[in-house]
C-alpha positions in Angstrom: 10.4 18.4 14.0 8.4 18.7 10.8 6.2 15.8 9.7 8.0 13.6 7.2 5.9 11.9 4.5 6.8 8.7 2.6 7.0 8.8 -1.1 6.2 6.2 -3.7 8.2 6.5 -6.9 6.9 4.7 -10.0 8.3 4.3 -13.5 5.6 5.7 -15.8 7.6 5.8 -19.1 10.8 4.3 -20.4 12.4 4.8 -23.8 15.3 2.8 -25.3 17.5 0.6 -23.1 17.8 1.5 -19.4 21.2 0.3 -18.1 19.7 -0.2 -14.6 16.9 -2.2 -16.2 14.1 0.0 -14.9 10.8 -0.6 -16.7 7.3 0.8 -16.7 5.5 -0.2 -13.5 8.5 -0.5 -11.3 7.9 1.0 -7.8 10.2 2.2 -5.1 9.1 3.3 -1.6 11.2 6.0 0.0 11.0 6.6 3.7 14.1 7.7 5.6 16.5 5.6 3.5 17.4 5.3 -0.1 15.5 2.6 -2.0 17.3 -0.6 -2.9 17.6 -1.3 -6.6 17.2 2.3 -7.9 19.8 3.7 -10.2 21.9 6.3 -8.5 21.7 8.8 -11.4 17.9 8.6 -11.3 17.9 9.0 -7.5 20.1 12.1 -7.8 17.6 13.6 -10.4 14.6 12.9 -8.1 16.2 13.9 -4.8 15.3 17.7 -4.8 11.7 17.1 -5.6 11.6 14.1 -3.3 12.6 16.3 -0.3 9.9 18.8 -1.1 7.3 16.1 -1.1 8.7 14.4 2.0 8.4 17.5 4.1 4.9 18.6 2.9 5.9 21.2 0.3 4.0 21.8 -2.9 4.7 23.1 -6.4 2.4 25.8 -7.7 2.4 24.5 -11.3 1.3 20.9 -10.3 -2.5 20.2 -10.2 -2.4 17.6 -7.4 -0.2 18.6 -4.5 0.3 15.0 -3.5 1.7 13.9 -6.9 4.6 15.2 -9.0 3.8 13.8 -12.4 7.1 13.3 -14.1 10.9 13.6 -13.7 13.2 12.0 -16.1 16.6 10.4 -15.3 19.6 12.2 -16.9 20.1 9.7 -19.7 18.8 11.7 -22.7 19.2 8.8 -25.1 17.2 6.3 -22.9 15.1 8.3 -20.6 13.1 6.8 -17.7 10.3 9.0 -16.4 9.3 8.7 -12.7 6.1 9.8 -11.0 6.4 10.6 -7.3 3.4 10.4 -4.9 3.1 11.1 -1.1 1.8 8.0 0.6 1.0 6.6 4.0 2.9 3.3 4.6 
């Protein structure tokens, strides 16, 4: 079985009113289960990139292979931007 990494998700930007009340500085740790308190729409947007980070993959356009710098939730009127980072828990 491939090594699985943990991922820390952090809100780095929030514009307007987030219905889920996410705010800059909020953090979620993702191991083998979904994080409590995270908006389902945001989790769905993060999921593909999350899986790449969890299983050791990288993105050639990102400078630091351990960090994906920003993915926004799908609410275009009130976007919340999340940074994802591989971590050891």
